C-alpha positions in Angstrom: 160.1 97.4 82.1 157.8 100.3 81.0 155.4 97.7 79.5 155.3 95.8 82.8 154.6 99.0 84.8 151.8 100.0 82.4 150.2 96.5 82.8 150.4 96.8 86.6 148.8 100.3 86.5 146.0 99.1 84.3 145.3 96.2 86.6 145.2 98.5 89.6 142.8 100.9 87.9 140.6 98.0 86.7 140.4 96.6 90.2 139.7 100.0 91.7 136.9 100.6 89.2 135.3 97.2 89.8 135.6 97.7 93.6 133.9 101.2 93.4 131.1 99.8 91.2 130.5 96.9 93.6 130.5 99.3 96.6 128.0 101.6 94.9 125.8 98.6 94.0 125.9 97.3 97.6 125.1 100.8 99.0 122.1 101.2 96.6 120.8 97.8 97.5 121.2 98.5 101.2 119.5 101.8 101.0 116.6 100.5 98.9 117.7 102.5 95.9 117.6 101.5 92.3 120.5 101.6 89.8 119.2 103.2 86.6 120.7 102.4 83.2 121.0 104.8 80.3 117.9 103.5 78.6 115.2 106.2 78.8 112.4 103.6 78.4 113.3 102.3 81.8 111.8 105.5 83.4 108.3 104.2 83.2 108.9 100.7 84.6 107.5 99.9 88.1 110.4 98.2 89.8 109.8 99.3 93.4 111.2 102.5 94.8 111.2 104.2 91.4 109.6 107.5 90.5 106.1 107.3 89.0 105.4 109.7 86.2 101.7 109.0 86.5 99.8 108.4 89.8 96.3 108.5 91.3 95.3 110.8 94.1 93.0 109.9 97.0 91.2 113.0 98.3 88.8 113.0 101.2 87.0 115.9 103.0 85.5 115.8 106.4 83.3 118.2 108.4 83.6 117.9 112.2 80.5 117.1 114.3 82.2 118.2 117.5 83.6 121.8 117.5 86.1 120.7 120.2 87.5 117.9 118.0 91.0 118.4 116.7 92.1 117.0 113.3 95.6 115.6 113.0 97.8 117.0 110.2 99.1 113.6 109.1 97.3 110.2 109.4 98.7 106.9 108.3 96.5 103.9 107.6 93.9 102.5 105.2 90.6 104.0 104.2 88.9 102.0 106.9 91.4 103.1 109.6 90.9 106.7 108.5 87.1 106.5 108.9 87.5 104.7 112.2 89.6 107.5 113.6 86.8 110.0 112.8 83.8 107.8 113.6 81.3 109.8 115.6 83.5 112.9 115.4 83.3 114.0 111.8 81.2 113.4 108.7 82.6 112.6 105.2 81.8 115.4 102.7 83.4 113.6 99.7 85.8 110.7 99.0 87.5 110.5 95.6 90.1 108.3 93.9 91.1 110.2 90.8 91.8 108.9 87.3 95.5 108.5 86.4 97.0 112.0 86.5 100.3 113.6 85.4 102.2 116.7 86.0 100.2 119.8 85.2 96.8 118.1 85.3 93.8 120.0 86.8 91.2 118.1 88.9 87.6 119.1 89.4 85.9 117.6 92.4 82.3 118.6 93.1 79.9 117.4 95.7 76.8 119.6 96.1 73.1 119.6 96.2 71.0 122.1 94.3 67.6 122.9 95.8 64.8 125.4 96.0 64.6 127.2 99.4 61.5 129.3 99.4 61.6 131.4 96.2 65.4 131.0 95.9 67.6 128.4 94.2 70.4 127.5 96.5 73.4 125.2 96.5 74.9 123.3 99.4 78.2 121.4 99.3 81.9 121.6 98.5 83.3 122.2 95.0 87.1 122.2 94.4 89.6 122.6 91.6 93.1 121.3 92.2 96.3 121.8 90.2 98.7 118.8 90.5 102.4 119.0 90.1 104.8 116.1 89.7 108.4 117.4 90.1 110.0 114.0 90.6 113.3 113.0 89.1 115.2 109.7 88.9 116.4 110.2 92.5 113.3 111.1 94.4 109.5 111.5 94.3 108.1 115.0 94.8 104.4 115.7 94.3 102.4 118.8 95.3 98.8 120.0 95.0 97.2 123.5 95.2 93.8 124.9 94.3 90.6 126.6 95.2 87.4 125.4 96.8 84.0 126.9 97.3 82.2 125.9 100.5 78.5 126.5 99.7 75.7 126.8 102.2 72.1 126.8 101.1 70.2 129.4 103.1 66.8 131.1 103.0 67.9 133.9 100.7 70.1 131.8 98.4 73.6 130.3 98.5 76.3 131.6 100.8 79.8 130.9 99.5 83.0 130.7 101.5 86.1 130.6 99.3 88.9 128.3 100.4 92.4 128.8 99.0 94.4 125.5 99.1 98.1 126.6 99.2 100.7 124.4 97.7 101.1 121.3 99.8 103.7 118.5 99.5 102.3 115.0 99.3 103.7 111.6 100.3 105.4 109.1 98.0 103.3 106.9 95.9 103.0 103.5 97.7 100.3 100.9 97.8 99.3 99.7 101.2 101.1 102.7 102.9 98.5 105.5 102.9 99.8 108.8 104.3 96.9 111.2 104.5 98.3 114.7 104.6 96.0 117.7 105.4 96.1 120.1 102.4 93.5 122.5 103.8 91.7 123.1 107.1 89.1 125.7 108.0 88.8 125.5 111.8 85.9 127.9 112.0 83.9 125.8 109.5 85.2 122.5 110.9 86.3 121.4 107.4 89.5 119.6 106.5 90.7 118.0 103.3 93.3 115.2 103.1 95.2 113.9 100.1 97.3 110.7 99.5 99.2 109.4 96.5 99.0 105.9 94.9 100.8 104.5 91.9 98.6 104.2 88.9 
């Protein structure tokens, strides 16, 4: 009799375990999640909805032509749609798609013109250094960027520099075809704004 009770309990536990496993699988599938195995090599595979350990950044800077124009903090759409939104209202200072980057990488983006103004050598443009952080884990994507930019204005007596501190900004998930341009810096007085977007490598 004890043996029959033991077999009955084992059957119940087995069915319960199988039911829980199937329920979890169904939940993960319904929520777009991915079930991860114990193989560490699977972390780098691109199976949709997974965390990317290496990505590319799209970074674009605009300067407004109309002082009354207001930039949106978040814009979704392709490059073309982004430019259409600002057509006639803002000029592009630079547009960059970075090489593949990983956590802790430092990016240098420079767009300037060096010229002689009278007897002085002056520089005009926008030069930035960004620090990229990838704090993602197996459950979620979390990227951030911070840095320092120099806005340079070539004037009669040389170069006037305005330092711009880019505080840590959280970026969107890495998705192709779903660009989420997030404002990481804005200087309303100068009419300059910088947006960033994340793509898989």
